[in-house]
KEMARVO-90419 format. One record per residue (C-alpha): x, y, z. Coordinates in Angstrom, 3 decimals. Layout:
REM residues N
X; Y; Z
X; Y; Z
...
REM end
This chain:
REM residues 188
X; Y; Z
112.020; 116.776; 111.730
114.450; 116.649; 108.783
113.954; 116.106; 105.090
116.457; 113.400; 104.062
116.758; 113.885; 100.161
115.350; 115.627; 97.249
114.578; 119.328; 96.562
114.027; 120.123; 100.241
117.023; 118.092; 101.476
118.337; 119.068; 104.884
115.243; 121.310; 105.592
114.307; 121.146; 109.151
110.839; 121.716; 110.653
110.395; 122.100; 114.410
107.678; 119.788; 115.640
105.847; 121.235; 118.715
106.536; 119.467; 121.926
102.822; 119.119; 122.579
102.311; 116.714; 119.650
101.119; 113.217; 120.474
102.472; 111.878; 117.185
105.525; 109.530; 117.090
107.335; 110.499; 113.945
109.214; 107.885; 112.027
112.839; 108.380; 113.100
115.277; 109.801; 110.627
117.265; 106.590; 110.689
114.246; 104.473; 109.899
112.978; 106.928; 107.295
116.221; 107.096; 105.503
116.567; 103.261; 105.375
112.841; 102.989; 104.267
113.413; 105.280; 101.373
116.673; 103.422; 100.424
114.513; 100.308; 100.080
111.695; 102.110; 98.296
114.122; 103.325; 95.624
114.335; 99.713; 94.518
110.539; 99.555; 93.991
109.517; 103.112; 92.832
110.877; 105.997; 90.798
109.182; 108.925; 92.612
109.857; 111.236; 89.734
107.810; 109.078; 87.347
104.332; 110.622; 87.997
103.944; 108.743; 91.207
100.804; 109.330; 93.284
100.927; 108.608; 96.983
98.740; 108.289; 99.986
100.052; 109.028; 103.491
97.661; 107.597; 106.116
97.867; 108.656; 109.782
100.217; 111.311; 108.427
101.144; 112.715; 111.917
103.734; 115.392; 111.483
103.796; 115.046; 107.675
107.380; 113.674; 107.728
106.734; 111.118; 105.072
104.509; 113.395; 102.985
107.116; 116.118; 102.799
109.787; 113.455; 101.947
107.632; 112.217; 99.121
107.076; 115.634; 97.717
110.785; 116.361; 98.115
111.739; 113.285; 96.131
109.542; 114.214; 93.188
106.219; 112.649; 93.909
103.576; 114.152; 91.533
100.728; 114.112; 94.070
100.595; 113.196; 97.688
97.382; 112.993; 99.794
97.954; 113.166; 103.556
95.184; 112.043; 105.829
95.413; 113.128; 109.539
92.570; 113.241; 112.101
94.260; 115.404; 114.803
93.552; 119.092; 114.191
96.983; 120.271; 115.498
98.851; 117.703; 113.359
96.693; 118.552; 110.283
97.473; 122.309; 110.792
101.181; 121.500; 111.111
101.147; 119.599; 107.849
99.377; 122.435; 106.108
101.954; 124.894; 107.502
105.011; 122.975; 106.355
103.542; 122.511; 102.921
102.766; 126.189; 102.682
106.382; 127.015; 103.822
107.839; 125.069; 101.002
105.305; 126.425; 98.527
104.269; 123.089; 97.049
101.108; 122.365; 95.161
101.888; 118.599; 95.200
100.533; 117.750; 98.700
96.829; 117.799; 99.624
96.293; 117.420; 103.320
92.889; 116.030; 104.420
91.572; 116.359; 108.005
89.641; 113.246; 108.669
89.355; 109.658; 109.894
91.594; 107.215; 107.960
89.040; 104.357; 107.944
86.354; 106.569; 106.566
88.758; 107.857; 103.911
89.601; 104.297; 102.873
85.968; 103.378; 102.585
85.042; 106.358; 100.467
88.185; 106.775; 98.423
87.786; 106.043; 94.726
91.251; 106.782; 93.639
94.105; 104.306; 93.135
97.675; 105.087; 94.157
101.118; 103.965; 93.197
102.360; 104.188; 96.779
100.560; 104.023; 100.174
102.236; 104.491; 103.508
100.419; 104.081; 106.882
101.874; 104.827; 110.272
99.104; 104.237; 112.704
99.525; 104.407; 116.499
101.125; 101.109; 117.433
98.308; 100.533; 120.025
95.515; 101.053; 117.594
93.245; 98.003; 117.854
92.357; 97.978; 114.137
95.984; 98.119; 113.035
96.163; 94.564; 111.893
93.126; 95.029; 109.652
94.717; 97.839; 107.589
96.336; 95.785; 104.838
92.974; 93.969; 104.206
91.151; 97.267; 103.991
93.576; 98.673; 101.532
93.224; 95.770; 99.239
89.471; 95.281; 99.737
88.917; 98.940; 98.642
91.349; 98.589; 95.768
93.390; 101.641; 96.674
96.611; 100.429; 95.010
97.174; 100.561; 91.223
98.238; 97.258; 89.672
101.744; 96.538; 91.044
101.326; 99.437; 93.516
103.285; 99.322; 96.801
101.840; 99.666; 100.369
104.058; 100.012; 103.423
102.720; 99.721; 107.014
104.761; 100.844; 109.993
104.035; 98.804; 113.108
105.434; 97.518; 116.275
107.435; 94.358; 116.775
104.569; 92.257; 118.006
102.847; 92.048; 114.634
103.636; 89.823; 111.678
102.013; 90.053; 108.252
104.057; 87.377; 106.581
101.010; 85.203; 105.950
99.097; 87.962; 104.208
98.688; 87.153; 100.529
100.023; 90.449; 99.388
103.002; 90.516; 101.778
106.416; 90.827; 100.077
108.877; 91.677; 102.726
109.649; 92.946; 106.241
112.300; 95.349; 107.423
113.048; 96.580; 110.889
115.223; 99.441; 112.081
115.514; 99.491; 115.928
111.932; 99.435; 117.221
110.447; 100.505; 113.910
109.043; 97.705; 111.677
107.922; 98.043; 108.055
105.845; 95.455; 106.258
105.639; 95.790; 102.538
102.696; 94.659; 100.390
102.238; 94.691; 96.669
99.003; 94.539; 94.545
99.126; 91.461; 92.429
97.466; 91.070; 89.086
95.337; 88.081; 87.937
95.609; 86.775; 84.443
92.845; 89.048; 83.315
94.701; 92.053; 84.622
92.559; 92.731; 87.697
94.315; 93.262; 91.011
93.684; 90.400; 93.500
93.892; 90.126; 97.218
REM end
């Protein structure tokens, strides 16, 4: 696993072969962050949430690029320990790994984020409900951005918060944005 840009650029972390996680490829990650740079300035006090954090690849990239605060939620104990290990190696106080179930975290979270990334297992039966849950529980700040990584069989183009879709090989990203009503409250 390689950090693409920022203060930890070119740092490599060896992911154990026993991991079940499917990390976002470097190619897809690099292209994703190129697109994200049009939406967000990560050095502008951005808070981020990385759901189904897996190896922590997106979390370390967010921290490297200047994100002010990143919460990484991962259920698997091995993956959670790996995320903690790499954050300790780089000596950052910007990432807060949480070992737990993503859906429980979404239901109980009272914080709003500038950016949310979710990379669930492609076979997860609840995958298509994730955008609705993010917006129902108001996890995005007004004009916040949510990116969902998913397989090619899903389309979110009819979702009211959908703004664009990108694909890089077999990796698909759907982008969603919180929208404001006239009274300034985020809408679905």
